[in-house]
Backbone bond lengths (Angstrom), bond angles and torsions (degrees), N, CA, C in turn:
res aa  C-N    CA-C-N  psi(-1)  N-CA   C-N-CA  omega(-1)  CA-C   N-CA-C  phi
1 M - - - 1.439 - - 1.517 108.87 -
2 R 1.323 117.61 136.97 1.453 121.00 179.94 1.518 109.81 -104.58
3 A 1.343 116.15 138.53 1.462 120.70 173.59 1.519 107.54 -88.66
4 I 1.313 116.10 137.72 1.452 120.94 -179.39 1.513 109.28 -117.77
5 V 1.322 116.73 130.62 1.455 121.99 174.38 1.514 107.28 -107.01
6 K 1.305 116.97 134.19 1.456 120.92 179.95 1.514 109.53 -97.52
7 I 1.317 115.66 144.26 1.455 121.77 179.97 1.514 108.67 -107.16
8 S 1.314 116.30 130.94 1.456 120.38 173.15 1.516 107.63 -94.28
9 L 1.310 117.12 129.73 1.453 120.33 175.97 1.517 110.66 -89.40
10 G 1.324 118.13 4.11 1.452 121.97 178.64 1.515 110.14 -87.72
11 A 1.340 117.58 140.58 1.459 122.04 175.86 1.519 108.92 -78.50
12 A 1.317 115.87 172.68 1.459 120.81 -176.57 1.518 112.68 -58.28
13 T 1.310 117.95 -26.27 1.456 120.18 -175.82 1.515 113.58 -101.03
14 L 1.325 118.58 1.69 1.456 120.37 -178.50 1.508 110.83 -96.59
15 A 1.315 115.91 140.85 1.455 120.52 -176.69 1.521 112.67 -82.18
16 C 1.319 118.11 -25.63 1.460 119.42 -177.59 1.520 109.91 -103.66
17 A 1.313 115.39 153.30 1.457 120.32 179.96 1.519 109.09 -142.47
18 I 1.325 115.61 148.74 1.451 122.75 176.03 1.527 105.82 -117.78
19 Y 1.322 117.27 135.48 1.453 120.26 -175.08 1.522 111.01 -115.16
20 A 1.328 114.97 141.51 1.456 121.48 175.65 1.517 107.26 -137.40
21 P 1.330 119.25 130.35 1.462 120.01 -178.09 1.527 111.68 -71.73
22 V 1.320 115.42 143.45 1.452 122.93 176.58 1.517 107.26 -138.28
23 I 1.309 117.16 127.65 1.460 120.46 178.23 1.524 107.70 -83.44
24 V 1.347 117.03 119.09 1.459 120.09 178.43 1.521 112.23 -119.51
25 A 1.339 117.53 -14.28 1.457 119.89 179.09 1.520 108.22 -156.27
26 Q 1.291 116.36 148.68 1.457 120.45 175.03 1.514 107.93 -117.91
27 T 1.327 114.91 142.48 1.451 119.37 -179.46 1.517 109.30 -151.82
28 T 1.309 115.62 152.90 1.462 120.04 176.30 1.518 110.73 -110.56
29 D 1.327 117.28 -1.98 1.462 120.32 -174.07 1.532 113.71 -120.40
30 G 1.336 118.51 11.10 1.460 121.59 177.45 1.515 115.26 88.18
31 F 1.328 118.02 -5.04 1.456 120.57 179.10 1.518 110.39 -81.23
32 L 1.327 116.45 148.62 1.455 122.45 177.56 1.520 107.93 -127.06
33 R 1.311 116.18 129.10 1.464 121.31 178.21 1.518 108.12 -126.57
34 I 1.336 115.72 130.46 1.460 120.92 179.19 1.523 107.55 -133.21
35 L 1.307 116.76 117.98 1.456 121.73 176.49 1.526 109.16 -78.17
36 P 1.332 118.39 155.05 1.466 119.81 -179.32 1.530 113.36 -52.61
37 E 1.329 117.25 -40.24 1.464 120.03 -178.66 1.533 112.35 -72.75
38 Q 1.327 117.82 -11.50 1.463 121.89 177.23 1.530 112.79 -94.48
39 T 1.324 117.55 -7.77 1.460 120.78 -176.44 1.523 108.86 -62.25
40 P 1.336 116.58 120.05 1.473 121.00 -172.51 1.535 113.89 -84.72
41 F 1.335 117.25 67.84 1.463 120.88 179.12 1.522 110.70 -68.27
42 K 1.317 115.51 137.70 1.461 122.13 176.00 1.523 108.40 -140.21
43 S 1.319 115.78 143.96 1.459 122.61 176.55 1.522 108.51 -119.00
44 P 1.332 118.13 137.60 1.465 119.64 -178.23 1.520 113.13 -65.05
45 L 1.325 117.11 -23.86 1.461 120.99 -178.49 1.524 112.30 -106.32
46 G 1.324 117.24 0.52 1.455 120.69 -179.13 1.518 113.18 82.00
47 A 1.330 117.30 -3.18 1.462 123.09 178.09 1.517 107.80 -154.05
48 G 1.321 116.25 166.34 1.460 119.85 179.70 1.518 111.00 85.56
49 P 1.344 116.93 -160.29 1.464 119.91 -179.04 1.528 111.62 -57.77
50 S 1.330 115.44 145.57 1.455 120.39 178.21 1.520 109.03 -136.51
51 Q 1.319 115.66 165.76 1.457 120.78 -176.15 1.519 109.96 -141.63
52 A 1.331 115.48 147.56 1.460 122.50 172.90 1.522 107.46 -129.22
53 V 1.318 117.10 124.67 1.456 121.47 174.71 1.523 106.77 -89.58
54 L 1.328 116.15 114.25 1.461 121.02 -176.50 1.520 113.06 -92.09
55 Y 1.336 115.65 -28.35 1.460 119.42 -176.83 1.524 108.90 -152.99
56 G 1.308 116.97 139.32 1.454 121.42 176.96 1.511 112.53 74.43
57 D 1.328 115.01 -161.43 1.458 122.18 -178.64 1.526 107.28 -148.93
58 P 1.343 117.95 111.29 1.466 120.29 -177.39 1.530 114.85 -58.04
59 S 1.325 118.11 -18.54 1.460 120.59 -178.39 1.534 112.47 -90.34
60 K 1.343 116.52 -3.04 1.468 120.67 -177.37 1.528 110.45 -122.99
61 P 1.328 117.93 159.14 1.469 120.06 178.01 1.528 111.58 -58.54
62 G 1.322 115.73 141.00 1.455 121.25 176.71 1.512 112.76 121.75
63 V 1.324 114.31 172.26 1.461 121.99 -179.72 1.521 109.94 -73.88
64 Y 1.332 115.87 142.15 1.463 120.71 173.31 1.528 109.31 -135.92
65 V 1.341 115.43 156.75 1.459 122.98 175.97 1.520 107.28 -131.76
66 V 1.327 116.78 125.44 1.463 121.31 176.85 1.523 109.35 -129.44
67 H 1.315 115.50 154.82 1.462 122.24 168.96 1.522 107.19 -113.20
68 N 1.326 116.76 128.32 1.460 122.36 174.61 1.519 107.96 -107.69
69 K 1.331 115.84 132.91 1.467 121.20 179.70 1.526 108.68 -117.20
70 F 1.337 115.02 128.16 1.459 122.20 176.75 1.525 108.91 -113.36
71 P 1.342 118.70 120.59 1.464 118.55 172.73 1.531 109.12 -70.29
72 P 1.340 118.15 165.41 1.455 120.46 -179.92 1.535 111.96 -50.91
73 G 1.331 115.29 131.66 1.464 121.25 177.12 1.517 114.90 82.89
74 A 1.322 119.45 -7.95 1.472 121.63 -178.70 1.521 109.72 -85.28
75 H 1.309 116.14 143.63 1.465 120.27 -178.90 1.518 110.38 -153.82
76 S 1.325 114.95 165.24 1.458 120.68 173.97 1.524 108.27 -93.00
77 N 1.311 116.32 158.53 1.453 121.80 171.93 1.531 107.62 -89.96
78 P 1.331 118.56 166.88 1.462 119.50 179.88 1.536 111.49 -54.65
79 H 1.344 114.88 134.41 1.454 121.90 -177.46 1.525 109.25 -161.13
80 F 1.334 115.91 171.67 1.458 120.03 172.31 1.523 108.48 -142.78
81 H 1.336 114.25 165.33 1.461 121.57 -179.13 1.526 109.36 -117.05
82 S 1.321 115.82 153.60 1.461 121.80 -177.56 1.524 113.16 -74.67
83 Q 1.324 117.30 -19.98 1.463 122.99 -178.65 1.526 109.55 -129.41
84 D 1.341 116.66 157.90 1.466 119.93 172.71 1.525 109.55 -57.18
85 R 1.344 115.36 146.35 1.464 121.54 174.88 1.522 108.01 -134.52
86 H 1.319 115.61 138.25 1.460 121.99 -178.50 1.525 107.61 -109.62
87 A 1.325 116.66 118.71 1.462 121.71 -174.30 1.529 110.51 -113.58
88 T 1.341 115.95 133.68 1.462 122.45 174.60 1.523 107.79 -127.26
89 V 1.325 116.45 129.52 1.463 121.12 178.91 1.523 108.34 -76.32
90 I 1.338 115.69 123.34 1.460 122.16 -179.30 1.529 110.85 -94.68
91 K 1.343 116.09 -37.64 1.464 121.15 -175.39 1.522 109.34 -147.40
92 G 1.316 116.26 138.26 1.457 121.60 173.94 1.524 113.72 82.88
93 V 1.334 115.01 -166.46 1.461 122.64 176.72 1.522 107.32 -115.23
94 W 1.326 115.76 120.06 1.465 123.60 -178.35 1.523 107.84 -97.28
95 W 1.306 116.18 121.94 1.462 121.91 -179.21 1.520 108.18 -93.11
96 T 1.342 117.11 123.69 1.454 122.14 -172.24 1.526 111.28 -126.62
97 G 1.318 115.24 149.05 1.459 120.29 176.12 1.508 110.23 -150.25
98 V 1.319 116.15 163.39 1.453 121.78 178.71 1.520 109.75 -123.79
99 G 1.326 115.69 154.83 1.456 121.49 179.31 1.514 111.99 100.79
100 E 1.325 115.37 175.23 1.462 121.60 -173.59 1.524 114.47 -86.22
101 T 1.333 118.01 -1.38 1.466 120.66 179.87 1.518 110.07 -111.41
102 L 1.337 115.92 117.55 1.453 121.51 177.54 1.528 108.04 -81.03
103 D 1.329 117.03 117.55 1.464 121.57 -178.54 1.526 108.16 -147.17
104 F 1.333 116.01 105.18 1.458 120.96 -176.54 1.531 111.40 -57.24
105 K 1.335 118.00 -31.01 1.475 120.95 -179.49 1.527 112.02 -62.71
106 T 1.337 118.46 -21.68 1.470 121.31 179.31 1.529 112.00 -103.45
107 A 1.326 117.75 0.73 1.466 121.47 -177.54 1.527 110.83 -67.10
108 V 1.323 115.13 146.20 1.460 122.29 177.88 1.527 108.02 -104.96
109 P 1.352 117.63 122.76 1.466 119.60 179.88 1.527 111.44 -79.56
110 L 1.333 115.34 134.42 1.459 121.74 175.01 1.525 107.94 -120.67
111 K 1.324 117.05 116.26 1.463 120.94 -178.53 1.524 110.78 -81.66
112 A 1.332 115.89 170.35 1.465 121.86 179.61 1.521 109.86 -52.52
113 G 1.339 115.49 134.40 1.453 121.97 -177.43 1.519 113.21 97.86
114 S 1.336 117.35 -13.58 1.471 121.50 -179.40 1.525 110.82 -75.92
115 Y 1.334 114.96 154.87 1.473 123.04 -179.27 1.526 108.80 -124.17
116 M 1.335 116.66 145.70 1.461 122.47 173.85 1.522 108.86 -143.92
117 L 1.326 115.96 134.53 1.457 121.69 173.23 1.516 107.93 -93.39
118 H 1.323 116.62 128.97 1.461 122.49 169.43 1.525 105.72 -101.72
119 P 1.337 117.75 100.63 1.459 118.23 -179.53 1.523 110.62 -68.69
120 A 1.321 116.84 149.40 1.470 121.37 178.17 1.523 109.24 -51.23
121 K 1.324 115.41 131.90 1.471 124.69 177.89 1.525 113.67 68.70
122 G 1.336 118.20 9.08 1.468 121.95 175.74 1.529 109.55 -81.44
123 V 1.327 117.48 116.05 1.472 121.48 -178.05 1.526 109.32 -72.78
124 H 1.319 115.09 131.50 1.463 121.44 -178.93 1.526 110.23 -153.75
125 W 1.323 115.56 172.80 1.463 123.25 175.83 1.518 106.39 -152.21
126 D 1.324 116.82 159.17 1.453 119.86 -174.66 1.514 110.84 -166.31
127 G 1.325 115.76 168.15 1.454 119.16 176.61 1.514 112.84 168.08
128 A 1.326 114.53 -165.96 1.460 122.53 -176.41 1.513 110.78 -100.26
129 G 1.316 115.64 145.84 1.455 121.83 171.31 1.518 108.60 -85.99
130 D 1.324 116.31 -114.30 1.466 119.49 -176.78 1.526 113.40 -97.83
131 E 1.339 117.38 11.95 1.461 120.26 177.70 1.529 110.03 -139.92
132 E 1.332 115.80 157.87 1.461 121.16 177.67 1.531 110.14 -62.90
133 V 1.332 115.35 144.23 1.463 121.82 179.74 1.528 109.48 -129.05
134 I 1.332 116.45 138.22 1.462 121.71 171.61 1.519 107.38 -124.56
135 V 1.334 115.33 129.05 1.456 122.65 -178.43 1.522 108.71 -124.54
136 Q 1.331 116.29 133.26 1.463 121.04 174.39 1.522 108.46 -93.88
137 I 1.336 116.27 130.60 1.461 122.51 178.39 1.523 108.31 -117.17
138 I 1.323 116.33 129.80 1.464 122.34 173.94 1.521 106.86 -119.23
139 G 1.321 116.04 130.35 1.447 120.32 -179.67 1.509 111.29 -151.76
140 S 1.314 114.45 -175.11 1.452 122.00 178.06 1.521 108.37 -122.94
141 G 1.312 116.15 127.37 1.456 120.31 -178.47 1.515 111.76 -90.37
142 P 1.306 117.20 171.42 1.465 123.77 -2.53 1.525 111.37 -73.46
143 A 1.324 115.72 140.63 1.458 122.08 -178.24 1.520 109.57 -116.60
144 E 1.301 116.01 135.36 1.469 122.10 176.86 1.518 108.94 -122.43
145 T 1.327 115.89 148.52 1.457 122.80 176.75 1.514 108.07 -114.61
146 T 1.334 116.40 132.60 1.462 122.06 179.89 1.526 108.91 -121.91
147 Q 1.328 116.32 124.04 1.463 121.93 177.47 1.530 109.24 -77.44
148 V 1.333 116.92 144.27 1.464 122.20 176.49 1.522 109.33 -135.94
149 G 1.304 116.96 167.99 1.457 120.66 177.27 1.513 112.27 78.01
150 K 1.317 114.23 -167.03 1.462 121.49 -174.63 1.514 113.57 -89.82
151 G 1.307 118.01 -0.73 1.460 119.74 -179.31 1.507 111.54 94.64
152 D 1.297 116.39 -151.35 1.456 122.38 -171.67 1.525 112.15 -70.32
153 T 1.306 114.99 115.63 1.465 121.80 172.85 1.524 106.83 -124.05
154 Q 1.327 116.93 64.46 1.465 122.34 -168.40 1.512 114.80 -49.12
155 G 1.309 119.26 -41.77 1.459 119.96 179.33 1.506 111.99 51.35
156 D 1.329 116.28 -113.82 1.469 121.50 -176.61 1.510 113.84 -93.85
157 W 1.347 118.49 11.16 1.458 119.69 179.36 1.521 108.82 -63.15
158 P 1.330 118.01 135.38 1.478 119.46 -179.25 1.522 111.33 -57.33
159 K 1.282 115.72 140.52 1.465 121.07 177.50 1.522 109.06 -81.45
160 P 1.337 117.85 149.60 1.468 119.81 177.77 1.520 110.78 -59.44
161 K 1.334 114.96 142.73 1.461 119.76 177.55 1.517 108.97 -70.16
162 Q 1.294 116.87 140.47 1.472 121.58 179.61 1.504 110.45 -93.48
């Protein structure tokens, strides 16, 4: 039996996703193992935030696990999700905020190992400061993302390193 991991081509801030199967591990006992270098990150624009769906399908009923990767200076705009989402920082410092105004000066840094609950319909925004960030999200589908506010008001948000 082969384990299949699906890749989302949607970034952390996009509501729609396209999935394509990728074989990353084979097993006969139902276990799935994915090494960090095997994580199938994809970005809809070929740059910027990217996502890898490791388990399940966020657009369908059931539990899903995704990893979101933010390059330095990349962030989401204010948005909310239709279902609770459980976030754990895997790598780097993830800058997080709540409410409809994106303002890096009010962001709360969460280092690797930190956890944050995004309650259903709770408006928030997040992203990377001056280093790459990887965040694991566990939720229950189907999950939708809704953008709110005026969009990107970067202000003092760190710019991507060149």
